[in-house]
Every structure is written in structure tokens, then in C-alpha cells.
PDB file with one MODEL, atoms N, CA, C and O in Angstrom:
MODEL        1
ATOM      1  N   MET A   1     -25.636  -0.385  13.498  1.00  0.00           N
ATOM      2  CA  MET A   1     -25.045  -0.789  12.236  1.00  0.00           C
ATOM      3  C   MET A   1     -23.825  -1.665  12.530  1.00  0.00           C
ATOM      4  O   MET A   1     -22.951  -1.274  13.303  1.00  0.00           O
ATOM      5  N   ARG A   2     -23.768  -2.830  11.922  1.00  0.00           N
ATOM      6  CA  ARG A   2     -22.665  -3.752  12.163  1.00  0.00           C
ATOM      7  C   ARG A   2     -21.667  -3.692  11.027  1.00  0.00           C
ATOM      8  O   ARG A   2     -22.031  -3.541   9.861  1.00  0.00           O
ATOM      9  N   ARG A   3     -20.388  -3.815  11.395  1.00  0.00           N
ATOM     10  CA  ARG A   3     -19.330  -3.868  10.387  1.00  0.00           C
ATOM     11  C   ARG A   3     -19.215  -5.286   9.856  1.00  0.00           C
ATOM     12  O   ARG A   3     -19.345  -6.260  10.597  1.00  0.00           O
ATOM     13  N   ARG A   4     -18.976  -5.377   8.594  1.00  0.00           N
ATOM     14  CA  ARG A   4     -18.723  -6.690   7.995  1.00  0.00           C
ATOM     15  C   ARG A   4     -17.280  -7.077   8.252  1.00  0.00           C
ATOM     16  O   ARG A   4     -16.372  -6.323   7.903  1.00  0.00           O
ATOM     17  N   LEU A   5     -17.051  -8.212   8.841  1.00  0.00           N
ATOM     18  CA  LEU A   5     -15.702  -8.676   9.094  1.00  0.00           C
ATOM     19  C   LEU A   5     -15.275  -9.626   7.982  1.00  0.00           C
ATOM     20  O   LEU A   5     -15.970 -10.592   7.669  1.00  0.00           O
ATOM     21  N   ILE A   6     -14.128  -9.336   7.398  1.00  0.00           N
ATOM     22  CA  ILE A   6     -13.608 -10.166   6.321  1.00  0.00           C
ATOM     23  C   ILE A   6     -12.262 -10.708   6.771  1.00  0.00           C
ATOM     24  O   ILE A   6     -11.369  -9.941   7.129  1.00  0.00           O
ATOM     25  N   LYS A   7     -12.115 -12.010   6.755  1.00  0.00           N
ATOM     26  CA  LYS A   7     -10.852 -12.639   7.108  1.00  0.00           C
ATOM     27  C   LYS A   7      -9.966 -12.652   5.870  1.00  0.00           C
ATOM     28  O   LYS A   7     -10.266 -13.332   4.888  1.00  0.00           O
ATOM     29  N   GLN A   8      -8.876 -11.900   5.924  1.00  0.00           N
ATOM     30  CA  GLN A   8      -7.964 -11.826   4.793  1.00  0.00           C
ATOM     31  C   GLN A   8      -7.104 -13.081   4.732  1.00  0.00           C
ATOM     32  O   GLN A   8      -6.591 -13.536   5.754  1.00  0.00           O
ATOM     33  N   THR A   9      -6.947 -13.640   3.539  1.00  0.00           N
ATOM     34  CA  THR A   9      -6.157 -14.854   3.376  1.00  0.00           C
ATOM     35  C   THR A   9      -4.735 -14.558   2.931  1.00  0.00           C
ATOM     36  O   THR A   9      -3.860 -15.418   3.029  1.00  0.00           O
ATOM     37  N   LYS A  10      -4.501 -13.344   2.443  1.00  0.00           N
ATOM     38  CA  LYS A  10      -3.166 -12.948   1.984  1.00  0.00           C
ATOM     39  C   LYS A  10      -2.693 -11.764   2.814  1.00  0.00           C
ATOM     40  O   LYS A  10      -3.506 -10.962   3.272  1.00  0.00           O
ATOM     41  N   PRO A  11      -1.375 -11.649   3.010  1.00  0.00           N
ATOM     42  CA  PRO A  11      -0.846 -10.483   3.730  1.00  0.00           C
ATOM     43  C   PRO A  11      -1.096  -9.194   2.937  1.00  0.00           C
ATOM     44  O   PRO A  11      -1.262  -9.220   1.718  1.00  0.00           O
ATOM     45  N   LEU A  12      -1.119  -8.078   3.652  1.00  0.00           N
ATOM     46  CA  LEU A  12      -1.377  -6.778   3.031  1.00  0.00           C
ATOM     47  C   LEU A  12      -0.388  -6.489   1.905  1.00  0.00           C
ATOM     48  O   LEU A  12      -0.789  -6.052   0.827  1.00  0.00           O
ATOM     49  N   LYS A  13       0.889  -6.727   2.145  1.00  0.00           N
ATOM     50  CA  LYS A  13       1.905  -6.429   1.125  1.00  0.00           C
ATOM     51  C   LYS A  13       1.614  -7.186  -0.165  1.00  0.00           C
ATOM     52  O   LYS A  13       1.714  -6.620  -1.254  1.00  0.00           O
ATOM     53  N   GLU A  14       1.257  -8.454  -0.050  1.00  0.00           N
ATOM     54  CA  GLU A  14       0.970  -9.260  -1.232  1.00  0.00           C
ATOM     55  C   GLU A  14      -0.244  -8.719  -1.986  1.00  0.00           C
ATOM     56  O   GLU A  14      -0.226  -8.641  -3.214  1.00  0.00           O
ATOM     57  N   ARG A  15      -1.287  -8.350  -1.264  1.00  0.00           N
ATOM     58  CA  ARG A  15      -2.484  -7.786  -1.907  1.00  0.00           C
ATOM     59  C   ARG A  15      -2.164  -6.464  -2.592  1.00  0.00           C
ATOM     60  O   ARG A  15      -2.649  -6.201  -3.692  1.00  0.00           O
ATOM     61  N   LEU A  16      -1.349  -5.631  -1.947  1.00  0.00           N
ATOM     62  CA  LEU A  16      -0.987  -4.345  -2.539  1.00  0.00           C
ATOM     63  C   LEU A  16      -0.189  -4.537  -3.829  1.00  0.00           C
ATOM     64  O   LEU A  16      -0.462  -3.886  -4.837  1.00  0.00           O
ATOM     65  N   LEU A  17       0.801  -5.434  -3.790  1.00  0.00           N
ATOM     66  CA  LEU A  17       1.623  -5.647  -4.979  1.00  0.00           C
ATOM     67  C   LEU A  17       0.826  -6.268  -6.125  1.00  0.00           C
ATOM     68  O   LEU A  17       1.083  -5.968  -7.291  1.00  0.00           O
ATOM     69  N   GLU A  18      -0.138  -7.130  -5.802  1.00  0.00           N
ATOM     70  CA  GLU A  18      -1.006  -7.684  -6.845  1.00  0.00           C
ATOM     71  C   GLU A  18      -1.839  -6.581  -7.490  1.00  0.00           C
ATOM     72  O   GLU A  18      -1.992  -6.545  -8.711  1.00  0.00           O
ATOM     73  N   GLU A  19      -2.371  -5.689  -6.674  1.00  0.00           N
ATOM     74  CA  GLU A  19      -3.173  -4.579  -7.212  1.00  0.00           C
ATOM     75  C   GLU A  19      -2.322  -3.671  -8.098  1.00  0.00           C
ATOM     76  O   GLU A  19      -2.778  -3.227  -9.152  1.00  0.00           O
ATOM     77  N   ALA A  20      -1.086  -3.393  -7.675  1.00  0.00           N
ATOM     78  CA  ALA A  20      -0.194  -2.562  -8.480  1.00  0.00           C
ATOM     79  C   ALA A  20       0.087  -3.238  -9.822  1.00  0.00           C
ATOM     80  O   ALA A  20       0.096  -2.574 -10.859  1.00  0.00           O
ATOM     81  N   GLN A  21       0.317  -4.553  -9.811  1.00  0.00           N
ATOM     82  CA  GLN A  21       0.561  -5.287 -11.051  1.00  0.00           C
ATOM     83  C   GLN A  21      -0.668  -5.239 -11.959  1.00  0.00           C
ATOM     84  O   GLN A  21      -0.538  -5.058 -13.170  1.00  0.00           O
ATOM     85  N   ASN A  22      -1.854  -5.400 -11.383  1.00  0.00           N
ATOM     86  CA  ASN A  22      -3.083  -5.321 -12.176  1.00  0.00           C
ATOM     87  C   ASN A  22      -3.232  -3.947 -12.827  1.00  0.00           C
ATOM     88  O   ASN A  22      -3.611  -3.849 -13.994  1.00  0.00           O
ATOM     89  N   LEU A  23      -2.935  -2.895 -12.077  1.00  0.00           N
ATOM     90  CA  LEU A  23      -3.035  -1.543 -12.629  1.00  0.00           C
ATOM     91  C   LEU A  23      -2.041  -1.335 -13.765  1.00  0.00           C
ATOM     92  O   LEU A  23      -2.367  -0.694 -14.765  1.00  0.00           O
ATOM     93  N   ARG A  24      -0.846  -1.865 -13.619  1.00  0.00           N
ATOM     94  CA  ARG A  24       0.161  -1.742 -14.690  1.00  0.00           C
ATOM     95  C   ARG A  24      -0.290  -2.488 -15.950  1.00  0.00           C
ATOM     96  O   ARG A  24      -0.086  -2.011 -17.066  1.00  0.00           O
ATOM     97  N   GLU A  25      -0.902  -3.659 -15.764  1.00  0.00           N
ATOM     98  CA  GLU A  25      -1.409  -4.415 -16.917  1.00  0.00           C
ATOM     99  C   GLU A  25      -2.533  -3.647 -17.608  1.00  0.00           C
ATOM    100  O   GLU A  25      -2.576  -3.583 -18.836  1.00  0.00           O
ATOM    101  N   GLU A  26      -3.441  -3.066 -16.824  1.00  0.00           N
ATOM    102  CA  GLU A  26      -4.533  -2.278 -17.396  1.00  0.00           C
ATOM    103  C   GLU A  26      -4.001  -1.041 -18.112  1.00  0.00           C
ATOM    104  O   GLU A  26      -4.548  -0.637 -19.138  1.00  0.00           O
ATOM    105  N   ALA A  27      -2.947  -0.441 -17.582  1.00  0.00           N
ATOM    106  CA  ALA A  27      -2.376   0.768 -18.186  1.00  0.00           C
ATOM    107  C   ALA A  27      -1.804   0.477 -19.567  1.00  0.00           C
ATOM    108  O   ALA A  27      -1.746   1.368 -20.414  1.00  0.00           O
ATOM    109  N   LYS A  28      -1.383  -0.760 -19.801  1.00  0.00           N
ATOM    110  CA  LYS A  28      -0.846  -1.137 -21.112  1.00  0.00           C
ATOM    111  C   LYS A  28      -1.933  -1.107 -22.185  1.00  0.00           C
ATOM    112  O   LYS A  28      -1.640  -0.949 -23.370  1.00  0.00           O
ATOM    113  N   LEU A  29      -3.194  -1.262 -21.761  1.00  0.00           N
ATOM    114  CA  LEU A  29      -4.300  -1.361 -22.713  1.00  0.00           C
ATOM    115  C   LEU A  29      -4.896  -0.013 -23.092  1.00  0.00           C
ATOM    116  O   LEU A  29      -5.621   0.087 -24.082  1.00  0.00           O
ATOM    117  N   VAL A  30      -4.597   1.025 -22.313  1.00  0.00           N
ATOM    118  CA  VAL A  30      -5.165   2.349 -22.581  1.00  0.00           C
ATOM    119  C   VAL A  30      -4.036   3.346 -22.787  1.00  0.00           C
ATOM    120  O   VAL A  30      -2.865   3.031 -22.576  1.00  0.00           O
ATOM    121  N   GLY A  31      -4.397   4.528 -23.193  1.00  0.00           N
ATOM    122  CA  GLY A  31      -3.391   5.542 -23.427  1.00  0.00           C
ATOM    123  C   GLY A  31      -3.765   6.848 -22.761  1.00  0.00           C
ATOM    124  O   GLY A  31      -4.819   6.971 -22.137  1.00  0.00           O
ATOM    125  N   GLY A  32      -2.890   7.811 -22.904  1.00  0.00           N
ATOM    126  CA  GLY A  32      -3.157   9.158 -22.425  1.00  0.00           C
ATOM    127  C   GLY A  32      -3.286   9.284 -20.929  1.00  0.00           C
ATOM    128  O   GLY A  32      -2.520   8.696 -20.166  1.00  0.00           O
ATOM    129  N   ALA A  33      -4.279  10.067 -20.521  1.00  0.00           N
ATOM    130  CA  ALA A  33      -4.463  10.400 -19.104  1.00  0.00           C
ATOM    131  C   ALA A  33      -4.835   9.177 -18.271  1.00  0.00           C
ATOM    132  O   ALA A  33      -4.422   9.070 -17.116  1.00  0.00           O
ATOM    133  N   LEU A  34      -5.616   8.245 -18.846  1.00  0.00           N
ATOM    134  CA  LEU A  34      -5.983   7.038 -18.098  1.00  0.00           C
ATOM    135  C   LEU A  34      -4.749   6.194 -17.791  1.00  0.00           C
ATOM    136  O   LEU A  34      -4.619   5.642 -16.698  1.00  0.00           O
ATOM    137  N   ARG A  35      -3.848   6.100 -18.764  1.00  0.00           N
ATOM    138  CA  ARG A  35      -2.615   5.343 -18.565  1.00  0.00           C
ATOM    139  C   ARG A  35      -1.776   5.987 -17.473  1.00  0.00           C
ATOM    140  O   ARG A  35      -1.288   5.307 -16.571  1.00  0.00           O
ATOM    141  N   ASP A  36      -1.612   7.301 -17.560  1.00  0.00           N
ATOM    142  CA  ASP A  36      -0.817   8.023 -16.565  1.00  0.00           C
ATOM    143  C   ASP A  36      -1.403   7.885 -15.165  1.00  0.00           C
ATOM    144  O   ASP A  36      -0.665   7.711 -14.195  1.00  0.00           O
ATOM    145  N   ALA A  37      -2.726   7.962 -15.059  1.00  0.00           N
ATOM    146  CA  ALA A  37      -3.379   7.842 -13.759  1.00  0.00           C
ATOM    147  C   ALA A  37      -3.197   6.431 -13.195  1.00  0.00           C
ATOM    148  O   ALA A  37      -2.967   6.267 -11.997  1.00  0.00           O
ATOM    149  N   GLY A  38      -3.298   5.424 -14.044  1.00  0.00           N
ATOM    150  CA  GLY A  38      -3.107   4.045 -13.601  1.00  0.00           C
ATOM    151  C   GLY A  38      -1.695   3.790 -13.120  1.00  0.00           C
ATOM    152  O   GLY A  38      -1.495   3.122 -12.106  1.00  0.00           O
ATOM    153  N   LEU A  39      -0.715   4.314 -13.835  1.00  0.00           N
ATOM    154  CA  LEU A  39       0.684   4.139 -13.430  1.00  0.00           C
ATOM    155  C   LEU A  39       0.984   4.894 -12.142  1.00  0.00           C
ATOM    156  O   LEU A  39       1.737   4.412 -11.296  1.00  0.00           O
ATOM    157  N   LYS A  40       0.400   6.070 -11.995  1.00  0.00           N
ATOM    158  CA  LYS A  40       0.593   6.839 -10.763  1.00  0.00           C
ATOM    159  C   LYS A  40       0.020   6.089  -9.567  1.00  0.00           C
ATOM    160  O   LYS A  40       0.653   6.016  -8.514  1.00  0.00           O
ATOM    161  N   LYS A  41      -1.176   5.532  -9.731  1.00  0.00           N
ATOM    162  CA  LYS A  41      -1.813   4.775  -8.660  1.00  0.00           C
ATOM    163  C   LYS A  41      -0.973   3.530  -8.320  1.00  0.00           C
ATOM    164  O   LYS A  41      -0.837   3.177  -7.148  1.00  0.00           O
ATOM    165  N   ALA A  42      -0.417   2.871  -9.336  1.00  0.00           N
ATOM    166  CA  ALA A  42       0.423   1.700  -9.103  1.00  0.00           C
ATOM    167  C   ALA A  42       1.661   2.078  -8.281  1.00  0.00           C
ATOM    168  O   ALA A  42       2.052   1.344  -7.374  1.00  0.00           O
ATOM    169  N   ARG A  43       2.275   3.222  -8.598  1.00  0.00           N
ATOM    170  CA  ARG A  43       3.440   3.678  -7.824  1.00  0.00           C
ATOM    171  C   ARG A  43       3.054   3.979  -6.383  1.00  0.00           C
ATOM    172  O   ARG A  43       3.805   3.665  -5.460  1.00  0.00           O
ATOM    173  N   GLN A  44       1.890   4.583  -6.185  1.00  0.00           N
ATOM    174  CA  GLN A  44       1.437   4.878  -4.823  1.00  0.00           C
ATOM    175  C   GLN A  44       1.202   3.598  -4.029  1.00  0.00           C
ATOM    176  O   GLN A  44       1.536   3.526  -2.847  1.00  0.00           O
ATOM    177  N   ILE A  45       0.635   2.606  -4.670  1.00  0.00           N
ATOM    178  CA  ILE A  45       0.364   1.338  -3.999  1.00  0.00           C
ATOM    179  C   ILE A  45       1.673   0.636  -3.654  1.00  0.00           C
ATOM    180  O   ILE A  45       1.789   0.050  -2.578  1.00  0.00           O
ATOM    181  N   GLU A  46       2.662   0.683  -4.551  1.00  0.00           N
ATOM    182  CA  GLU A  46       3.962   0.081  -4.259  1.00  0.00           C
ATOM    183  C   GLU A  46       4.635   0.803  -3.093  1.00  0.00           C
ATOM    184  O   GLU A  46       5.285   0.164  -2.265  1.00  0.00           O
ATOM    185  N   ALA A  47       4.490   2.114  -3.020  1.00  0.00           N
ATOM    186  CA  ALA A  47       5.034   2.865  -1.891  1.00  0.00           C
ATOM    187  C   ALA A  47       4.362   2.433  -0.593  1.00  0.00           C
ATOM    188  O   ALA A  47       5.021   2.326   0.442  1.00  0.00           O
ATOM    189  N   ALA A  48       3.064   2.187  -0.641  1.00  0.00           N
ATOM    190  CA  ALA A  48       2.342   1.721   0.543  1.00  0.00           C
ATOM    191  C   ALA A  48       2.852   0.350   0.982  1.00  0.00           C
ATOM    192  O   ALA A  48       2.944   0.080   2.179  1.00  0.00           O
ATOM    193  N   ALA A  49       3.185  -0.517   0.024  1.00  0.00           N
ATOM    194  CA  ALA A  49       3.725  -1.843   0.355  1.00  0.00           C
ATOM    195  C   ALA A  49       5.078  -1.697   1.051  1.00  0.00           C
ATOM    196  O   ALA A  49       5.372  -2.428   1.997  1.00  0.00           O
ATOM    197  N   HIS A  50       5.901  -0.757   0.585  1.00  0.00           N
ATOM    198  CA  HIS A  50       7.204  -0.517   1.220  1.00  0.00           C
ATOM    199  C   HIS A  50       7.024   0.067   2.618  1.00  0.00           C
ATOM    200  O   HIS A  50       7.777  -0.265   3.533  1.00  0.00           O
ATOM    201  N   MET A  51       6.038   0.926   2.782  1.00  0.00           N
ATOM    202  CA  MET A  51       5.766   1.480   4.116  1.00  0.00           C
ATOM    203  C   MET A  51       5.311   0.386   5.065  1.00  0.00           C
ATOM    204  O   MET A  51       5.672   0.392   6.241  1.00  0.00           O
ATOM    205  N   ASP A  52       4.519  -0.555   4.559  1.00  0.00           N
ATOM    206  CA  ASP A  52       4.076  -1.672   5.385  1.00  0.00           C
ATOM    207  C   ASP A  52       5.284  -2.486   5.850  1.00  0.00           C
ATOM    208  O   ASP A  52       5.347  -2.899   7.008  1.00  0.00           O
ATOM    209  N   ASP A  53       6.241  -2.717   4.950  1.00  0.00           N
ATOM    210  CA  ASP A  53       7.481  -3.403   5.337  1.00  0.00           C
ATOM    211  C   ASP A  53       8.179  -2.651   6.457  1.00  0.00           C
ATOM    212  O   ASP A  53       8.580  -3.238   7.462  1.00  0.00           O
ATOM    213  N   TRP A  54       8.318  -1.353   6.270  1.00  0.00           N
ATOM    214  CA  TRP A  54       9.026  -0.529   7.254  1.00  0.00           C
ATOM    215  C   TRP A  54       8.308  -0.546   8.600  1.00  0.00           C
ATOM    216  O   TRP A  54       8.944  -0.703   9.642  1.00  0.00           O
ATOM    217  N   LEU A  55       6.999  -0.386   8.581  1.00  0.00           N
ATOM    218  CA  LEU A  55       6.238  -0.354   9.828  1.00  0.00           C
ATOM    219  C   LEU A  55       6.276  -1.686  10.572  1.00  0.00           C
ATOM    220  O   LEU A  55       6.188  -1.718  11.799  1.00  0.00           O
ATOM    221  N   ASN A  56       6.408  -2.773   9.835  1.00  0.00           N
ATOM    222  CA  ASN A  56       6.440  -4.089  10.458  1.00  0.00           C
ATOM    223  C   ASN A  56       7.850  -4.605  10.718  1.00  0.00           C
ATOM    224  O   ASN A  56       8.022  -5.737  11.170  1.00  0.00           O
ATOM    225  N   SER A  57       8.857  -3.787  10.435  1.00  0.00           N
ATOM    226  CA  SER A  57      10.230  -4.237  10.642  1.00  0.00           C
ATOM    227  C   SER A  57      10.543  -4.319  12.133  1.00  0.00           C
ATOM    228  O   SER A  57      10.042  -3.517  12.922  1.00  0.00           O
ATOM    229  N   PRO A  58      11.374  -5.292  12.518  1.00  0.00           N
ATOM    230  CA  PRO A  58      11.687  -5.464  13.935  1.00  0.00           C
ATOM    231  C   PRO A  58      12.544  -4.330  14.491  1.00  0.00           C
ATOM    232  O   PRO A  58      12.577  -4.126  15.705  1.00  0.00           O
ATOM    233  N   GLY A  59      13.230  -3.598  13.636  1.00  0.00           N
ATOM    234  CA  GLY A  59      14.112  -2.529  14.104  1.00  0.00           C
ATOM    235  C   GLY A  59      13.417  -1.188  14.289  1.00  0.00           C
ATOM    236  O   GLY A  59      14.068  -0.209  14.655  1.00  0.00           O
ATOM    237  N   LEU A  60      12.128  -1.120  14.048  1.00  0.00           N
ATOM    238  CA  LEU A  60      11.407   0.146  14.141  1.00  0.00           C
ATOM    239  C   LEU A  60      11.333   0.597  15.593  1.00  0.00           C
ATOM    240  O   LEU A  60      10.927  -0.167  16.469  1.00  0.00           O
ATOM    241  N   ARG A  61      11.721   1.822  15.837  1.00  0.00           N
ATOM    242  CA  ARG A  61      11.696   2.392  17.180  1.00  0.00           C
ATOM    243  C   ARG A  61      10.939   3.706  17.127  1.00  0.00           C
ATOM    244  O   ARG A  61      10.953   4.391  16.104  1.00  0.00           O
ATOM    245  N   PRO A  62      10.274   4.065  18.223  1.00  0.00           N
ATOM    246  CA  PRO A  62       9.615   5.380  18.259  1.00  0.00           C
ATOM    247  C   PRO A  62      10.661   6.497  18.238  1.00  0.00           C
ATOM    248  O   PRO A  62      11.781   6.297  18.709  1.00  0.00           O
ATOM    249  N   PRO A  63      10.318   7.658  17.704  1.00  0.00           N
ATOM    250  CA  PRO A  63      11.264   8.776  17.668  1.00  0.00           C
ATOM    251  C   PRO A  63      11.697   9.167  19.083  1.00  0.00           C
ATOM    252  O   PRO A  63      10.910   9.101  20.027  1.00  0.00           O
ATOM    253  N   LYS A  64      12.970   9.579  19.212  1.00  0.00           N
ATOM    254  CA  LYS A  64      13.479  10.026  20.509  1.00  0.00           C
ATOM    255  C   LYS A  64      12.824  11.357  20.876  1.00  0.00           C
ATOM    256  O   LYS A  64      12.545  12.188  20.012  1.00  0.00           O
ATOM    257  N   GLY A  65      12.587  11.538  22.171  1.00  0.00           N
ATOM    258  CA  GLY A  65      12.011  12.784  22.635  1.00  0.00           C
ATOM    259  C   GLY A  65      10.529  12.905  22.391  1.00  0.00           C
ATOM    260  O   GLY A  65       9.944  13.971  22.585  1.00  0.00           O
ATOM    261  N   ASP A  66       9.923  11.826  21.971  1.00  0.00           N
ATOM    262  CA  ASP A  66       8.485  11.857  21.662  1.00  0.00           C
ATOM    263  C   ASP A  66       7.693  11.271  22.832  1.00  0.00           C
ATOM    264  O   ASP A  66       6.853  10.390  22.652  1.00  0.00           O
ATOM    265  N   THR A  67       7.976  11.771  24.017  1.00  0.00           N
ATOM    266  CA  THR A  67       7.247  11.302  25.200  1.00  0.00           C
ATOM    267  C   THR A  67       6.281  12.386  25.649  1.00  0.00           C
ATOM    268  O   THR A  67       6.497  13.574  25.406  1.00  0.00           O
ATOM    269  N   VAL A  68       5.241  11.966  26.292  1.00  0.00           N
ATOM    270  CA  VAL A  68       4.226  12.909  26.762  1.00  0.00           C
ATOM    271  C   VAL A  68       4.600  13.361  28.173  1.00  0.00           C
ATOM    272  O   VAL A  68       4.781  12.531  29.064  1.00  0.00           O
ATOM    273  N   ALA A  69       4.715  14.662  28.376  1.00  0.00           N
ATOM    274  CA  ALA A  69       5.034  15.207  29.704  1.00  0.00           C
ATOM    275  C   ALA A  69       3.786  15.189  30.565  1.00  0.00           C
ATOM    276  O   ALA A  69       2.701  15.574  30.128  1.00  0.00           O
ATOM    277  N   GLN A  70       3.960  14.733  31.797  1.00  0.00           N
ATOM    278  CA  GLN A  70       2.801  14.701  32.700  1.00  0.00           C
ATOM    279  C   GLN A  70       3.076  15.514  33.928  1.00  0.00           C
ATOM    280  O   GLN A  70       2.221  15.610  34.808  1.00  0.00           O
TER     281      GLN A  70
ENDMDL
END
């Protein structure tokens, strides 16, 4: 079984923030539980975009004392 390779044209952060914006727009059109679920998902996606920033930051260092004893 072969994996389909897709060349992404936009950075991950940009795609995540676009998806969060789309979910917020959709949430405006519905009410109740669907609205709440859409807004929750948008917040989760925005958090993922912030984590991507953090993980790709130049100042990121591995935790101290996290070496493997041999």
C-alpha cells in the first residue's frame, strides 16, 4: 500500500488559522451545541498553531536532565 504524497503550498500555521477562521464563520450560522462544538474546535486549532510556533522557535531547548543513561 502506497502513501499519497501531497506537497503543501502553505505553512502549517497558516492552514491551521484558516481552518479556525472557517469554523468560527460556520459557528455564526448555527446555534446551540453545534455552535459550541465549532468554537471549541476553533480554539483547539488555534492552540495547535501556537504550539507549532513554539516547537519551531529557535530558542527551543530539550529539557535538562533528559539524557539516556547507558
